[in-house]
GUKOLVEX-838742 format. One record per residue: residue in one letter; x, z, y of N, C-alpha, C in turn. Coordinates in steps of 0.05 Angstrom, whole numbers, plus 5000, padded with zeros to 4 digits. Atoms other than C-alpha are relative to their C-alpha. Example, Ala and Ser with C-alpha at 12.3 -4.5 7.8 and 13.67 -1.06 7.14 Angstrom:
A501850004976524651564910501850005024S498449994976527351434979498550145022
***
This chain:
M503149834999478310795066501050075034G499749944969477210925138499850205008A500149724992477511535181498250234989G502949814997470611765180499449994965D501250055030469911595099500950334990D499749745019468612185047501549984979P498550115026473012144993498650044979G502149985020467512424947497849784997A501950125007463311934963501349704987V498650205008468411384952500550064964T499650015027469211644880498249944986L502950075015461611654868500049625001R500850294999461810884894501949864974A498550125020467610764838499050044974L501750005025462511024783499349734990P500750275011460610424739496650074997A502349985005453710234733499350074979V500849905022449410494678500449734977H499850175025449009824637503049944995E498550075007456009674653501750234978L499349765016458010354615498849964973A500850085020453410174562500749784979A498950205010456009604545502550024983A497549975017462609884522499350194978L500749885017459010294475498249874974D500950125021458010064399497850134986A502349865015450310284388497849855009P503350154987442910054397499950065026H501450044977440309914463499850265015V501349794983436610534482501850304997L498249825006442410984446502249945025A497350084986448010644489499250135030V501349924966443110704562500150295002A499449704995442311464548502150105000A497049854995449411624538501349965023A498950084972452011224592499350155022R500849854981446811524640500850275001A499149695004448112244613503250035007A496149974995456712104623500050005033I499850064977455311814692498350285018E501149764981450512414716502250165002E497749774999455512914687501849955020R497550024983461312604724498750015033R501050064972456812474793500050385005A499949724993455213284784503150164998E497149815001463113454779500750005027V498350034973465113084842497650115019L500849954976459313274883500550385001G499749715004460514014859503450065009G497949954981467513924888502150094969A498850015024470313994807502549785002P497750205009476813634786499449724987V501350235015475112934763502349864982D497450115018479412724697498749974975G501850085025477912474634499249665000D500550295003476611784605496049924997L502250025002469111604624498549904980V500350125017468211194569500650194977A499149845030471111674514498050234999R502149804995465912214551497349884987A503650115008459711704538500349954965R499550015034462411624462499050294988E500749765014462012364454497050044997L503349934998454712454484498949764976L501150155015453011844440499750124974A499649855036455512214373498250205002E501449825003451312764393497149955000L502650184995445212344407498749954976E500750025028445812084340500050174983R500149735020446612744306497250064992P502049905003440812994276499250265010S500749774984436813594314499950214975L499749785018435213934246502649934983R498150015013441514104212500250174975R498849825017444814424155501650245011V497849864985448015044180501150244979I498549755017452715594138498850245009N501449794991449216204146502250294990A498249835006454716784149499450265015T501249714985450617294185498850264986G500749815013448817764125497150034997V503149975002441617674143499149794976I501250185019438317414076497849765007L501850244982431817034108500250115025H499950004973433916984170497749775016T501750264996428016604205501149815016N499650114978431816374260502049764988L498850175012436015974207498249904973G502050125024429515764154499450144983R500649815017428716364119501249914967A498949975034429516314038501149664998P499150205010434415734019499149994971L501950135025431115333960502350024973A498349965022433815363889500949764992A499250245009436914733859497549834990S502550075014431214623816496949945014A501549954980426914663879500449715016R498550204985431214183917499849744986E500150275019430813653863497149954995A502850064998423413703857498549925024L501650124972422313603928500649705008A498950255002426912973927498449784987R501650135007422812713875496949915010A502550124992416112743906500349885027A499650164973419312493973500549674987E498950275013421611823930497149824994G502250135001415611413930497450105001Y502749925000408211593916500250224975S499949785016406412243870496650044999N502749975008400212453838499050275011L500949724975398412973900497450084987E502949905003390912953889498449794984L500550235021390112413828500350234972D499549905022388112723762500149774975L499450215017391612333715499049994978A501550035025387812433653497249895006S502550084992381212233685500149765023G498850174979384011783741498350015016E502249894974378812113790502250235020R498349794983380712523848500450294987G499149745004384113143841500450195015S500249864976385813773878503250054994R496749894997393213973906500750204990H499049775007392414643886500350034964A499449975031392314503806503249994993H496549995012400414373806500450295005V498349745000400915073823497650284988E501749745010394615463807500450114980R500449905029395615583732502550165003L497649825001402915823748499150275021L500049704990400316343796498550144990C502049885013394416573753502050104977E498949915018399316623702502350185001L498749714995404317043739499350255012T501949844989399617443774498450174987G503449985018393417563729498449955016A502550094977389417263787498249834982A501650185010383416883762499749705016A499450254984385016363815501850005025A498449984978388716143869500449775015I499650214984390115703929502050015027V498149944984395715563975499749845017V500750174969396215354045502850055013N496650054987402515244093501350195012N497849824990404615894117497550314993G500849725009403316684103497550035024A501649944984399416754172497549794993A502750315012394716074148498250174978A501649845021393116514086498250295008V500649744987391317164122496949885014L502350134992386816764166497749894991L502250105015383216354119498450204983A500949785018381916954075497550155014A501749874977378617344139497949755000A502050174993374916744160497649954966A502050075027371716594084499150264989L501149805011370217314068498450165023A500949904975367717524135499149805017G500750254981367217024194498250065020P502349994983362216994245497850174990G502549795005356917514250501250274980R499449785019360018014199502450105002A497949804997365218494199503150074977I497549875018372318734173500850225008I499549724993374319464163503049954999I497749975005381419604175501750225009G498049734990386320234183501349925025R498550064972389820324255502749994997G497550015004395820434221500949754993Q499050275009395619684199499749805021L500350154986394019404259503049915009V497250104998401019074263500549745010E498250344996405118484296502249974981I498450155019408718034253501949895023G498250184981414317614288498349825018G501550254992412417104331497950125013G502449924983407117534368497549974984F501949985018402917444304498650314996R502049674998397118094313498249874982I502949965016392418284260497549985013P502749964985387018394309499549775011E500650314989387617694338499149814981V501050165026387817394272497150044985I502250015009381517764254498349865022A501350144986378817504316499149765006Q500850345002380116764306498049974980S501050165017377216814243496750065006G502649984991370817004281498550304990A501249795015369117634243500750235024R500049754984368418344281501550234989M498449855004373618804275499050345004I501849694997371919554257503150184995E497749815006378320064263499050244989V500749805010378220644223502750235002G497349825013383121294214502049965030T498049964976388921394264502349844991T497850075002396021074276501150124964N498649905023398721574219498750044980R502149905013393021794181497749885000T503050095004387421484148499250044972R500949915025383221714094498049894988M502850165017377721444042497550085014A501749894982373421874086499449825025D500050224975374221384147498649814986Y500950185006372920844108497449934989E502549895009366521134075498050005023R500849944976364321304143498849745011A500250184984365220634174497449784982L501450095021361320354110496950075005R503149964989354820744125499249955022A500650014971355220634198499349665002H500750244988355119874191499549854967D500750115026351419424142500749655009D499750225008354518754157503449984997V496350045011361818854133500249784978G498750225014364518284101501750044983A497149945017371018584079501950225003I498449814991375919114079503249804998M497850124998382818834101502550254997R497849805003389719234079502149865008V497950204987395518944115503250254998H497449885006403019194084501749995027Q498549974969407819454142503249834991S497350195010412918904125502850065013N497849934980417518994184500550235011F500149814985416919624203498550334975R500649805013415920364161498550215012T500549684991411821014184500050174975V499049835018414221594157499650295010G501149754991412722324169497450134985F503349874999405822664178498349744991V501050225001403421994143497150074973E502049985025397021894095498149725006D501650264999393721204072498149964976V501950075021389020944019500549794984S498050265017391820553964497149754991V501550264994388619853956498350024966G502249915018385720103886497750155002E502549834989381720633919497849895010L500550074988379720213966497449764995C500950085011377319713917496950134983G502649835013372420273889497450035015L501849914979368620243953497449724993G502450215003364319603927500349795022V499250244983367119143985502149834992P497650125008371618563979501950125012V497949924986378318723994502149815000I497550084993383918324028502150124998D497549915007390918534009502149805011D497350274993396318194051502250214999V497649825007402118444018502849845012G497350064979407018054062502049784985S497250175013413217794022499849894981G500350095023411317623961501750014982W498649865020413918053914499249954964F500850095027413517793837501050244978G498249825023417118503807501749914983T497950125019423418123779501450304996A498449855006429318443750501350175026V498749874983431918603826497950195008A502149804992428719333844499950035029V501049984962425619343917497950135003D502649954998420519743949497549845017E502350254993415519223955497849974981P501949975011408819183936498949724978A500250275016408118683875496749895002I502350184996402618133877498450124976A501149935030400418283800498150315006D501549764997399019043819497849975021S502250074985394618843876497349894986V501750125016390718383832498850214979A501149805018390518903774497750235017S501049754987387819413825496749865012G502850094992381418913837499849915027A500550184965383118613910498749764990A501450294997378317983925502749844999L497850194992384517643954502650065007V497549834991391517763957502049825012C498250194985396017364007502450085009C497049984990403417284023500949815003S499250234986407916854046502649894974G499350115015412216334000503050015003D497050034991419216344037501150315008K498549795001421117074036500650114977L498549905014422217463983499249874965L500150155023419316983929502349804998G497550154999425016543949498749725002G500450274999421015873963498949855024P499650154971419415384017497450195011Q502749874977413915594073497449924985A502650075010407415694047498350265002G501649745008401616254040498349984970L501749965028399416433976497550194998I502349755005392316713964499449974969V500949995017390716943899497250204989G502149835010384717333864498349974988R502350085010377817273845498549704998S500550294987374816633831497449945025E502550034978368116723872501850015028E498449934974373116933932501849765009V498150224999378116413918498349735004A502350214995372415893922499449935019A501050004973369916123980502349935027A498150094978376716024019500649694989R499550325004377715343982497749865016R501850164986371215094014499850075024H500349924968371715384082502049805013P499550264983373114804140502850125006L496749934993380515194156501649924978A498450065022382615024091501749744997R498750304995383514304103502549975024A498349984968386914424176502650184992M497649765005391814984141501549904967R499050075032393214544070503049895002I497150015006400714514043500249704994D499150254997404113844048501449994966K499150015032406613533979503550044995L496749965004414413653993499650344997S500449815003413014363999498450094976L502249975029407714413943501949974967A498950145019413014013897502350264998A498649765001418514543921498950344988L501649755006413815193911499849934961E501349985030412014963839502550044984A497849995014419014863817501150254999T499249825002420315553844499050184987L502149885016414215813809500550034970R500150045030416315543740502950204999L497549835007423515943747499050264996Y500849755006419616593750499250094971R500449915029417816483677501950174980D498049915016424116703657501550195023P499349864980425817323705503349895002E497350064995433317283689501549795016R499550224985433516633709499149895027A500850074971429816663772501850165016V498449854984434917203793502849815003R497750224995440416713779499849795017E500350264990438116113807498350015026I501649974968433516363869501850095014P497949954978438216333924499850405010T500649754991434217033957500950164976L499549785017434317393893502750084991A495649925005442517273880500950115015M499249854983443717443941499050404999L501249714992439418133940501850104967A499649845018442318243868503049945005A497550055002449218053884502450284998D499349764997454518603862502749995009E497149934988460918903889502249875002T498050135008465618543857500349735007T500050344984463017793869500550085024L500150034968462117983942503150095011A496949984990469718263953501949804989A497650195013472917713913499049785018R500450214978468917223956501050085032A499049924966470917614026503150004998E497350045003478017663997501249745003R499050325003478616903985500149895031L500050104979475616784051502750105021A498249854986480217284089502749824994G497450165009486116924055500049775013E500250274991484116224076499750055031L499949994967483116484151502350135005G497149904990489816794155500050225009D499149754990492817334200497850135017R501049854976487317384249496850024985A502549915012482017584196500750294981R499349855022481018184153497650154986V502449955014475918534104499550325012V501549634980471519154132497850024979R502350005015465719404107496950005021A502150064981458819244137497950024983I503450005007451019264128499249724999A500650195003447818624106496850115005K502249874999440018644117498349754986V501250165007434418254088498549805017G501250214975430818004148497749924988G503350115005424317634153498150125001G502249845001420718194166499150154975T500349925021421818434102502950264984L498349785016424519094068502150135027P497749974978426919354141501750254998L497949855002430019944120502150014973L498250095015433419714066503349905011E496950164985441719634081500950004973L498250135021445819224033502050105006E497250004993452519514040502449914991G497750185011459019154026501749885018P497650154976464618694057499849845009A501350194990464718304100503449965023V497850114988470617864141500050015029A499550004970472518064218502349845004L498250204991475617594261500750105027D499149884971480117824318500249775021G501150274983478817474381497850115015E502049954984474017484434497549894986P501850095025467417504391497949735009E502150174995462817094434501449745000A498350285003467716484443500149874972L499950095025469016504370497549914988A502850085005461916504352498349725009R500550234989461015934396501049834993A498250205017466715544368498849974974L500450055023464315624301497049835002R501950254993457315364325500249774998A499150294990460414764348500849804971N499050135024463014574281497449864982D502650115019459414084234500650024972P502949854990456214454196501050215018P499649794980455314934250500650254975V499749715017457415694217499250165021I501549804987453216204240501050294994G499349725011456116944240498750225019R501049824978454317614279501750145012I498449814994457118024321499350365001H501049695001457618714313502150285009D497549784987461819314349501549835011G497550084990465318864387501749744989Q497650215016468018284333497449914989L501350225018465617734293500150064967L500049915028463517874221498349724994L500450215027462917304162498950104976D500849855025458817624114499649824978P500050175022459917344039497250054986R502049945017453117604015498549795006T501550304998449916964053501749754999L499250215006455116514037500449914969T498750085015456716143977502549944992D496550034999463716023942500249755010E499750204988462515333961500549945028D499749994968461615514038503150085005V497849924989468115874039502249805013P497650164983472515244051498849935023F500750054972468214964106499650215023V499249804974468515634141502250025007A496149995002476415624130500149785020Q499850264991476114884158498550055031A500949914980471515104217501450245021F498949764991475515714238503349835011V497950184992482415234241499349835012R501350144972479014804282500150085027
***
């Protein structure tokens, strides 16, 4: 090295070419090149930043290669205590739903084939009879998510040139910026607001109907992710149905009124009250895959089925298979509570949770202890419900612990509360406990 040479430059010159490092990796060419390039760029940044340079570059390239080969969408272990965690995919599926999904994915299926006639059929037929049986509705259609169900219902019953009446207290924003006023606008319908934020009366709706002759529907939206309390007044869906205008009732979470008691509107109650269309999600309290359910009267469901948006929003075969299997479980409410994970977590008793927490703490060792904590339903559902129970608190810097557990395979996701990392047994299964313990030991 000459007197004027830069030591850093010499180190940079010593870095191998991308193709040389890639040749040392046992992987398809594209992946090997990507991992080699990333390792070299990482080392180059270390040199230029003045950081100490150590470690085997080939070994680092192999680590990066393993990351590239790992699927992006992966199974994680949910120890947060949030049952319907939107970031973690909301409702886990029942075993029978997972099996049905796998069957539908293997080869071909009768997705839109009527096996009796050999003619083209409807994909909705696989779940329509079940939905009508469980809710008392005359007809049903399923789309790809709950927001799509609300938009399709609004477009089908009102749409361009017509209006939708809605109470001001129901102009809500659901997660992800999904706002009811914008949904109505996208349907092409004009929105007519009535009442006030906290009090809306029947007279407000009657006054709007007298003043406007282009009303296609009245929309009622359940306060899924918040509650208005105190000096409040609202009009029931049954009273709205008595006004002679089709009512769209967005009940949000898809509650069938099973053996688990929660403060949510049951779909069947809205149908019985006379709602033209009742909309809800499939992956919240229903405990199935992402889907948007629309049940109601035959004429209005047919209008939704005919609308051009219905094809753009249609559900895929895998979600449909999982939804059918989930709905079948509801024929036996006790079986549904046992086998649908969402319902089982809601119904979990103190004895079961305490035993799981003690087992987990015992496997984690001296740095773990059982404490009391509050689990939540999540997913914009039952915002006031607090599920008190045991949880396992870990000693140590919580952010560092959380980061280390997320780096495990499978990742373990806990929650930080009051300066400590908690692992909640409500959203864990007994089978998850050894994986969590192994992740903590690592």
